SERO-4910 file (N, C-alpha, C, O; in steps of 0.05 Angstrom, whole numbers):
BEGIN
 pado doro    nc1    nc2    nc3   cac1   cac2   cac3    cc1    cc2    cc3    oc1    oc2    oc3
  Met    A    535   -601   -275    524   -612   -251    500   -595   -242    503   -571   -240
  Ile    A    478   -608   -237    454   -594   -230    448   -600   -200    448   -623   -192
  Leu    A    445   -579   -185    438   -582   -157    408   -580   -154    395   -563   -165
  Glu    A    397   -599   -140    368   -599   -135    363   -596   -106    375   -609    -89
  Arg    A    345   -577   -100    338   -572    -72    316   -592    -64    295   -594    -77
  Ile    A    321   -607    -42    301   -627    -32    289   -616     -7    303   -609     12
  Leu    A    263   -614     -7    248   -604     16    237   -628     31    219   -642     21
  Cys    A    246   -632     56    236   -653     72    236   -644    102    248   -624    109
  Cys    A    221   -659    118    218   -652    146    221   -677    163    212   -699    155
  Asp    A    232   -673    187    236   -696    205    210   -707    216    209   -730    225
  Cys    A    189   -691    216    164   -701    227    150   -719    208    132   -734    216
  Ser    A    157   -718    183    147   -737    163    170   -750    148    177   -742    126
  Pro    A    183   -770    161    206   -782    148    200   -795    122    180   -809    119
  Gly    A    217   -790    103    214   -803     77    197   -786     58    197   -792     34
  Lys    A    182   -766     68    165   -750     50    182   -727     39    196   -713     54
  Ile    A    180   -723     13    194   -701      0    172   -683    -12    155   -691    -27
  Phe    A    174   -657     -4    155   -637    -14    164   -627    -41    188   -621    -45
  Lys    A    145   -626    -60    152   -619    -87    157   -590    -91    174   -582   -107
  Thr    A    142   -573    -77    145   -544    -81    150   -531    -54    145   -542    -33
  Asn    A    160   -507    -56    166   -491    -33    139   -484    -18    138   -482      6
  Ala    A    118   -479    -34     92   -472    -23     81   -495     -6     71   -491     16
  Thr    A     83   -520    -16     73   -543      0     89   -547     25     79   -555     46
  Phe    A    115   -541     23    132   -544     47    125   -523     67    123   -529     91
  Lys    A    120   -498     58    113   -477     77     86   -482     90     82   -477    113
  Ser    A     67   -493     74     41   -499     86     44   -523    106     29   -524    126
  His    A     62   -541    100     67   -563    119     77   -552    145     70   -562    167
  Leu    A     94   -532    144    105   -520    169     84   -509    187     89   -505    211
  Lys    A     61   -502    176     39   -491    192     19   -512    202      1   -505    218
  Thr    A     23   -537    194      4   -558    202      7   -564    232     28   -560    244
  Lys    A    -15   -576    243    -14   -583    271      7   -605    277     20   -605    297
  Lys    A      9   -623    258     28   -645    261     56   -635    264     71   -643    282
  His    A     63   -616    247     90   -605    248     94   -588    273    115   -590    286
  Leu    A     75   -572    280     77   -555    304     79   -572    329     95   -565    347
  Asn    A     64   -594    331     66   -612    354     94   -625    355    106   -628    376
  Phe    A    103   -633    331    129   -645    329    151   -626    339    168   -634    355
  Met    A    150   -602    330    169   -582    338    167   -576    368    188   -572    381
  Ser    A    143   -574    378    139   -569    407    151   -592    423    165   -587    443
  Asn    A    145   -617    415    157   -640    429    187   -640    427    201   -647    446
  Lys    A    197   -633    403    226   -632    399    239   -611    417    260   -615    428
  Asp    A    225   -588    419    236   -566    436    236   -575    465    254   -569    480
  Ile    A    214   -589    473    213   -599    501    235   -619    507    248   -618    527
  Lys    A    239   -637    488    261   -657    491    288   -643    493    305   -650    509
  Asn    A    292   -624    475    318   -609    475    321   -594    502    343   -593    513
  Tyr    A    299   -582    511    300   -567    536    307   -586    559    324   -580    576
  Lys    A    293   -609    560    298   -628    581    327   -638    580    340   -641    600
  Lys    A    336   -644    556    363   -654    552    383   -633    561    402   -640    575
  Ser    A    379   -608    553    398   -588    561    396   -581    591    416   -576    604
  Ser    A    372   -583    602    369   -577    631    382   -599    648    394   -593    668
  Val    A    380   -624    639    394   -646    653    424   -642    650    439   -646    670
  Lys    A    433   -634    627    462   -628    623    471   -606    642    492   -609    655
  Tyr    A    455   -585    644    463   -563    662    462   -571    692    479   -564    708
  Glu    A    442   -587    699    440   -597    726    464   -615    733    475   -613    755
  Asn    A    472   -632    714    495   -648    719    520   -631    722    538   -637    739
  Asn    A    522   -611    706    545   -592    707    545   -578    734    566   -575    747
  Ile    A    522   -569    743    520   -555    769    528   -574    792    543   -567    810
  Thr    A    518   -599    791    525   -618    812    554   -624    812    567   -626    833
  Ser    A    566   -627    788    595   -631    786    610   -608    797    630   -612    812
  Gln    A    602   -583    792    615   -560    802    613   -558    832    631   -550    846
  Lys    A    589   -565    843    585   -565    872    604   -585    885    615   -579    906
  Leu    A    607   -609    873    626   -629    884    655   -618    884    670   -622    903
  Lys    A    662   -605    862    689   -593    860    693   -572    882    714   -570    894
  Ile    A    672   -556    887    673   -535    907    677   -548    935    694   -539    951
  Lys    A    662   -570    940    665   -584    966    693   -595    969    705   -593    990
  Glu    A    704   -607    948    731   -617    949    751   -595    955    769   -599    971
  Lys    A    748   -572    942    766   -550    946    763   -539    975    783   -532    987
  Glu    A    738   -538    985    734   -529   1013    748   -548   1033    760   -539   1052
  Ile    A    746   -574   1028    759   -594   1045    790   -590   1044    804   -591   1064
  Lys    A    800   -586   1019    828   -582   1016    837   -556   1030    858   -556   1043
  Ile    A    822   -535   1028    828   -510   1042    829   -514   1072    847   -504   1086
  Lys    A    809   -529   1083    809   -534   1112    833   -550   1121    845   -544   1141
  Lys    A    841   -570   1105    865   -586   1111    890   -568   1111    907   -570   1129
  Leu    A    892   -551   1091    915   -533   1089    915   -512   1112    936   -506   1123
  Glu    A    892   -502   1119    890   -484   1142    899   -498   1168    914   -486   1184
  Lys    A    890   -522   1171    898   -537   1195    928   -542   1195    941   -539   1216
  Lys    A    939   -550   1172    968   -555   1170    983   -529   1176   1003   -529   1190
  Asn    A    973   -507   1165    986   -481   1170    985   -474   1199   1005   -464   1210
  Arg    A    963   -478   1212    960   -472   1240    978   -489   1257    992   -479   1275
  Leu    A    980   -515   1251    998   -533   1265   1027   -524   1261   1043   -525   1280
  Gln    A   1034   -517   1237   1061   -508   1231   1068   -482   1247   1090   -479   1257
  His    A   1048   -465   1248   1052   -440   1263   1056   -446   1293   1073   -434   1305
  Glu    A   1040   -464   1304   1043   -472   1332   1070   -484   1337   1083   -479   1357
  Leu    A   1079   -501   1318   1105   -514   1321   1127   -493   1320   1146   -494   1336
  Asn    A   1125   -475   1301   1145   -453   1299   1146   -437   1325   1167   -430   1335
  Tyr    A   1122   -431   1336   1121   -416   1360   1134   -431   1383   1149   -420   1400
  Phe    A   1129   -457   1385   1140   -474   1406   1171   -473   1404   1184   -470   1424
  Tyr    A   1182   -477   1380   1211   -477   1376   1223   -450   1383   1244   -448   1396
  Leu    A   1210   -429   1374   1220   -402   1379   1220   -396   1409   1240   -386   1419
  Lys    A   1199   -403   1422   1197   -399   1451   1219   -415   1466   1232   -404   1484
  Asn    A   1224   -439   1458   1245   -456   1470   1273   -445   1464   1290   -446   1481
  Ile    A   1277   -436   1440   1303   -424   1433   1308   -399   1450   1330   -395   1460
  Ile    A   1288   -383   1453   1291   -358   1469   1297   -366   1498   1314   -353   1510
  Leu    A   1283   -385   1508   1288   -394   1536   1316   -405   1538   1331   -400   1558
  Leu    A   1325   -421   1519   1351   -432   1519   1372   -410   1518   1392   -411   1533
  Ile    A   1369   -391   1501   1388   -368   1500   1388   -353   1526   1409   -346   1536
  Phe    A   1365   -349   1537   1363   -335   1563   1378   -350   1585   1394   -338   1599
  Phe    A   1373   -376   1587   1387   -392   1608   1417   -394   1603   1433   -393   1622
  Leu    A   1424   -397   1578   1453   -398   1572   1467   -372   1578   1489   -371   1587
  Asp    A   1453   -351   1572   1463   -324   1578   1467   -320   1608   1487   -310   1617
  Ile    A   1448   -330   1623   1450   -327   1652   1473   -345   1662   1488   -337   1679
  Lys    A   1474   -369   1652   1495   -388   1661   1523   -378   1656   1540   -380   1673
  Tyr    A   1527   -367   1632   1554   -359   1624   1560   -330   1631   1582   -321   1625
  Ser    A   1541   -316   1642   1546   -288   1649   1561   -286   1676   1573   -265   1682
  Phe    A   1560   -307   1692   1574   -306   1718   1601   -318   1717   1615   -319   1737
***
């Protein structure tokens, strides 16, 4: 089995370079450099959009967590107030029962 190395470039679809030297000289041409520059810009834009989407998604998750934290803090505060109310009433009840049955 013989393996053959095929030299080709995406900026010239279908073109196969016969030698390594012609391929290397092609890599230095304006056409190839412009293609690579445009490809880099597209990749940069694609990845920057991906990162922006990720950042927006993370910001939404943070907002959701902040809302959840506020709800839990409010629930905790209400529970604390309720506990305080019951405790205060129990103490008063004990106090009055103690007074009533002490005589």
